[in-house]
N, C-alpha and C positions, 0 to 999 in steps of 0.2 A: 504493500500500500504506500509506495513512494517513501518520502522522508518523514513519516509520522513520528518516528522517535524524536526527531528534532523539534517537533511541534507538540509533543505530548503534554508538557507542563502548561503551556499556553492553552491548549485545548481543554485540559482538565479544569482550569480556572474558568474558561469560557462556558463550559457546560454545567459545572456545579452539580447540584443534586436534582435539578429539574429541567435541564436543557436550556440552551440560549433561546432568544426570542423566536428565531426561525423554527427551531424544533418544538418549543413549548406551545406556541399558539398557532402554528401553521401546519407542520408535518405530523407531530405526535398525536394530536387529537384523532386524526383519521387512522393512523397506525394502531392506536390503542383500541379504537372501536372495532377494527377488524380482528385484533388479537383476542379481545374479550376477556372473560374470567380465566385466570391461570391457576387458581388455587388447586393444589394437589397434583399439578401436572409437571411432567418432565420437559423442560424447555432449554433451548440453546440460543444464546445471543451471538450471532455470527458477525464478528467485527465490532467488539463491544465498546471501543473508545474508552471513556472513563467509567462506563458501567452504570450510569445513573438509572437506566431502565431495568437493567438486571437486578439492581438493588430494590427497585420498586416492586418488581414481581416477586422477589424473594420475601419481602415484607408481607406481601399478599398471600403467601403460602405456597408458592411454586418452588420446585426443586430445580435450581438454575445452574447451568454450565455456561461459561463464556469463553470465547476464543478471540484472539487478536494476533496479527502478525507482528505487531510492535510490542517488544518486551517492556518498554517504558510505559506504554498504555496499560498493560496488564498490572505492572507494579503500582501505578497510580490508582487504578481501580481497587486493588487490594488495600491500599493505604487508607481508603475511605471507609473501610470496615476493619480496623486494625485488630479487633478481638475475634474476627471471624464469626460474629454473632449470626450472620445470615447464611452461613454454610454454603457459600457459592463456590463452585469448582472452577478454578482459573486455569486455562491452558494456553500456553504460548505456542501457536502453530499457524500455518497457512490454512485458509478456508478450504482448499482442495486436498487437505491431508488431515482427515479426522479419524485416523486409524484407532485412536484411543477410545472412540465412542462406538458402542456395539450396534449392529444392524437392528433396525426396527425397534429402537429403544426410546424414541422421543415423541412426545405429543405435538410439539411445536418448535419450529426454528424461525427466528425473526432476524432480519438484517435491516437496521435503521440507517439509511444513507451510507451503506458500505459496499453494496454489491457492485456498483459501478466503479469502485476503486480497486476491485480484485482483478488482477491480470488474467488468471485462469478462472473466470467466472463459470465457464462450462464445467470444469472439474469441480468447482464448489457446489454447483447445482446438482451434479451427479452424487456428491457426497451427502448433500441435504436429503436427497431422495433415499439414499441408502439407510440413513440413520432414523428417518421418520417411520412411524408405525403405519402399516398398510391400511387403507380404506378410511382412515380418520386422521392421520398425521397431516399437519398444515404447515405451509411455508408462507410467511407474511413479510413483505419487503417494501421499503420506500427507496426510491431512486430519483435522480434528476430526470426530468421528463425528456425522453429521447427526441420527441417531436419538436420541442421548443427550447431546449437548453443543451447545446453541445459545445460549450466552452467558447473558443475563439471564433467559431463559425456562427454564432448567434448573438443577438443583442437587441436592445430597445431602440426604436426610431420614433422621434416625436415630430408631428406635423402641426404647425401653427399658422393659421391664416387670419387676416384681418377680419374682425367681427365674427369669428367662428370659434367654437370651443376647441381646446387642444385635443388632438387625436394621437393615441399611442399605438404603435404597431410592434410586432415581434418579427424580426428578420431571422432567417435561418438558411443555411446551405450545408452541403456535404453531409446530408442525412443518411443516405442509403448504405454506405459501407462503414464497418467498424474501424475505429482508429483510436490511438492513445493521444493524450494531451497533458500538458502541465497546467495545474490549477493554482493560481496565485492566492495567497492568504496574507492579509494585511495585519501585521502584529503591532506592538507598541512602537512608538517613535518612527512610524511609517516604514518599519522594516518589513521586507517581503520574503516569504518562504514559499516553496512550491511542492506540491504532491502530484503524483501521477493518477490520472483517471482515464476511463475508457468509455467512449461512445459506442453504443450498439443500438441499431434500430429496433422498433417494437417487434417486428417479425422474428428477429434473432431470439429475443426473450421467449416469445410464444413457442418457437420451434424447439429450443433447448429444454424448456420446461416440459413440453409434451413428450419429447424423445426420452425423457427420464421419468416418465410415468406420473407427471404432475399436471393437473388440469386447473386452469385459471377459473376461479369461481367468483372473484370480486375484483373490480378495477376502479379506483377512485383517484380524483385529481383535486387535492386540497385547495379550498378556497380561502382567501385572506379574511381574517377576522378584523373587527374594528380595532382591536389592540395592535394587531400587526400593521394595519394601515396608518395608525396614529404614530407608531414608533419607528417604522422603517422608512427611510428616505427613498423617494422615487419608487414607491410601491404601487402606484395607481394602475400600472399595466397588469398587475396580478388579478385585478377584477375581471379582466377579459381573457387572459392567457395564463394557464397554469404552468409553473416551472418544476412541479414535482408530480410523481406518480406513485401510488401505493396499490399493491396487488396482493391477493391471497390465492394460493394454489394448493389444492388438496391431492394427496397421494392416492392413486387408484388402488 
């Protein structure tokens, strides 16, 4: 997942115990709705970051395992529960290598804004299918919307004419073929760091999920809340164009 080790402390502070603004009021409400009640279930957080959602589900009675390819992310997540009161199982590994998790042992796998950062996402989805229980295991993921957000090949365009309301459009190109890109993150003192992400068109996700025995059963495009619109600069375009996608897929 790129240079996430270098960003781990900054990201941990940014997410805290409830997620930053984008997660807390835009992405997570839809993700949590699709995930539903996790009490008593065996779940996996695929690409846990600082683990704030894993801790939430553990407090609600789930038995939680988390994985992340960044060792520093794992250590920061563990440090937020120093006495191990939540009994979360922390594993440092790549998402396409879940050998330590048994076949058909999990009720739910979720990936919150991590799947598009995994280079071998096909291998990761194959592993997700393997570890999920048959006929009831679920995979829930949030990603950058492939149709409207593919990094340097997308952006907002504003049109303003005399005596007319401002119009905002989303421009996009290079949609059809998968590619990798460097994603910039603005840190303190205007310092910039980059992580690697991967654009894949919608039909790629549908094909890979299906070929691994996972059927899409829900597809949502988070809408901006009033809190998001009030606190995020230049967010008006979100009213018409979604930049995130959340889906649920069930193992057959």
